[in-house]
C-alpha positions as CSV (number, residue, x, y, z in Angstrom):
1,X,6.6,-27.9,-2.9
2,X,3.7,-26.8,-0.6
3,X,3.9,-25.2,2.9
4,X,3.5,-28.5,4.7
5,X,6.3,-30.0,2.8
6,X,8.5,-27.1,3.8
7,X,7.6,-27.4,7.5
8,X,8.1,-31.2,7.4
9,X,11.6,-30.6,5.9
10,X,12.4,-28.0,8.5
11,X,11.3,-30.3,11.3
12,X,13.4,-33.2,10.0
13,X,16.4,-30.9,9.6
14,X,16.0,-29.7,13.2
15,X,15.8,-33.2,14.5
16,X,18.7,-34.5,12.4
17,X,22.5,-34.1,12.8
18,X,23.2,-32.0,9.7
19,X,24.2,-28.4,10.5
20,X,23.6,-26.9,7.1
21,X,21.2,-27.5,4.2
22,X,20.4,-25.8,1.0
23,X,17.5,-26.7,-1.3
24,X,16.6,-25.1,-4.6
25,X,13.6,-26.0,-6.7
26,X,12.6,-23.8,-9.6
27,X,12.5,-20.3,-8.3
28,X,12.2,-21.4,-4.7
29,X,15.3,-21.6,-2.4
30,X,15.5,-22.7,1.2
31,X,18.7,-22.5,3.3
32,X,18.8,-23.9,6.9
33,X,21.8,-23.7,9.3
34,X,22.1,-24.6,12.9
35,X,24.4,-22.8,15.4
36,X,24.5,-19.6,13.4
37,X,23.0,-16.2,13.6
38,X,21.2,-16.7,10.3
39,X,19.0,-19.6,11.3
40,X,16.9,-19.8,8.1
41,X,16.2,-17.9,5.0
42,X,13.5,-18.6,2.5
43,X,13.0,-17.8,-1.2
44,X,10.2,-15.6,-2.6
45,X,7.2,-17.0,-0.7
46,X,7.0,-17.1,3.1
47,X,5.2,-20.3,4.3
48,X,2.1,-20.2,6.4
49,X,2.1,-21.5,10.0
50,X,2.0,-25.2,10.7
51,X,-0.2,-26.7,13.3
52,X,1.0,-25.7,16.8
53,X,3.4,-27.9,18.6
54,X,2.2,-29.5,21.8
55,X,4.8,-29.5,24.4
56,X,4.3,-31.5,27.6
57,X,5.7,-29.7,30.7
58,X,6.1,-30.8,34.3
59,X,2.8,-32.2,35.7
60,X,2.2,-29.1,37.8
61,X,2.2,-26.9,34.7
62,X,0.1,-29.1,32.4
63,X,0.3,-29.2,28.6
64,X,0.9,-26.1,26.5
65,X,0.2,-25.0,23.0
66,X,3.4,-23.4,21.8
67,X,4.1,-20.8,19.1
68,X,4.7,-22.4,15.7
69,X,6.7,-19.3,14.5
70,X,8.0,-15.9,15.6
71,X,5.3,-13.3,15.6
72,X,2.9,-11.1,17.5
73,X,0.3,-13.0,19.5
74,X,-3.3,-11.8,19.6
75,X,-6.0,-13.2,21.9
76,X,-8.9,-11.8,19.9
77,X,-9.7,-11.5,16.2
78,X,-9.6,-7.6,16.4
79,X,-9.0,-4.9,19.0
80,X,-11.8,-4.7,21.4
81,X,-13.4,-8.0,20.4
82,X,-14.0,-10.9,22.8
83,X,-10.9,-13.2,23.2
84,X,-11.0,-16.5,21.4
85,X,-10.7,-18.4,24.7
86,X,-10.9,-17.8,28.4
87,X,-9.6,-19.9,31.3
88,X,-12.1,-22.7,32.1
89,X,-13.5,-22.8,28.6
90,X,-14.0,-26.1,26.9
91,X,-12.7,-26.1,23.2
92,X,-12.8,-28.7,20.4
93,X,-9.8,-29.9,18.4
94,X,-8.9,-27.4,15.7
95,X,-10.8,-24.5,17.4
96,X,-8.9,-21.2,17.3
97,X,-7.3,-20.2,20.6
98,X,-5.3,-17.2,19.3
99,X,-3.7,-15.5,16.2
100,X,0.0,-15.0,15.3
101,X,0.9,-12.2,12.9
102,X,4.2,-12.6,11.1
103,X,5.2,-10.5,8.0
104,X,1.7,-9.1,7.8
105,X,0.2,-12.6,7.6
106,X,-2.2,-13.8,10.2
107,X,-2.0,-17.5,11.3
108,X,-4.5,-19.2,13.5
109,X,-3.3,-21.0,16.6
110,X,-5.5,-24.0,17.1
111,X,-6.3,-26.4,19.9
112,X,-4.5,-29.7,19.3
113,X,-7.3,-31.8,20.9
114,X,-10.6,-31.4,22.8
115,X,-9.5,-29.7,25.9
116,X,-10.1,-27.2,28.7
117,X,-8.2,-23.9,28.7
118,X,-6.4,-23.5,32.0
119,X,-4.5,-20.3,31.3
120,X,-3.5,-18.0,28.4
121,X,0.2,-17.5,29.1
122,X,1.1,-15.0,26.3
123,X,0.0,-11.4,26.7
124,X,-2.1,-9.9,23.9
125,X,0.1,-8.1,21.4
126,X,3.3,-9.7,22.8
127,X,6.1,-10.7,20.5
128,X,6.7,-14.5,20.9
129,X,9.4,-16.7,19.7
130,X,9.2,-20.2,18.1
131,X,8.3,-22.7,20.9
132,X,7.2,-20.1,23.4
133,X,4.2,-21.4,25.5
134,X,1.0,-19.5,24.5
135,X,-1.9,-21.4,26.2
136,X,-1.9,-24.0,29.0
137,X,-4.6,-26.6,28.8
138,X,-5.7,-30.0,30.1
139,X,-7.2,-32.7,28.0
140,X,-10.8,-33.4,28.4
């Protein structure tokens, strides 16, 4: 089972009506539960981040790239470096717009399409939750 399989399974569980699920394959175990303080626990390997979710918001706000996991958001590849993106900048699909650090692993947050960055919503170094808006953009 690879990371994408795990994220697909988690997304289907989240969208479904089941409130509890446990999967064990070899030495890997995954337990998911809705409506509990223990939302998810994974076996030995923590999965990498999936592609960011794109969440439409009211027309006045535009589209946002949201956090695919809980972690620390960084606007630049290292302290003191130029940020990945700035408002008004044109970016291509798959281009890095930020980084998320979770459990000492860095995951790139990528543009979901060719677009123009309107605003970076998350502060550099801020702890963000799953689904928090990070970057507002418009297609183009």
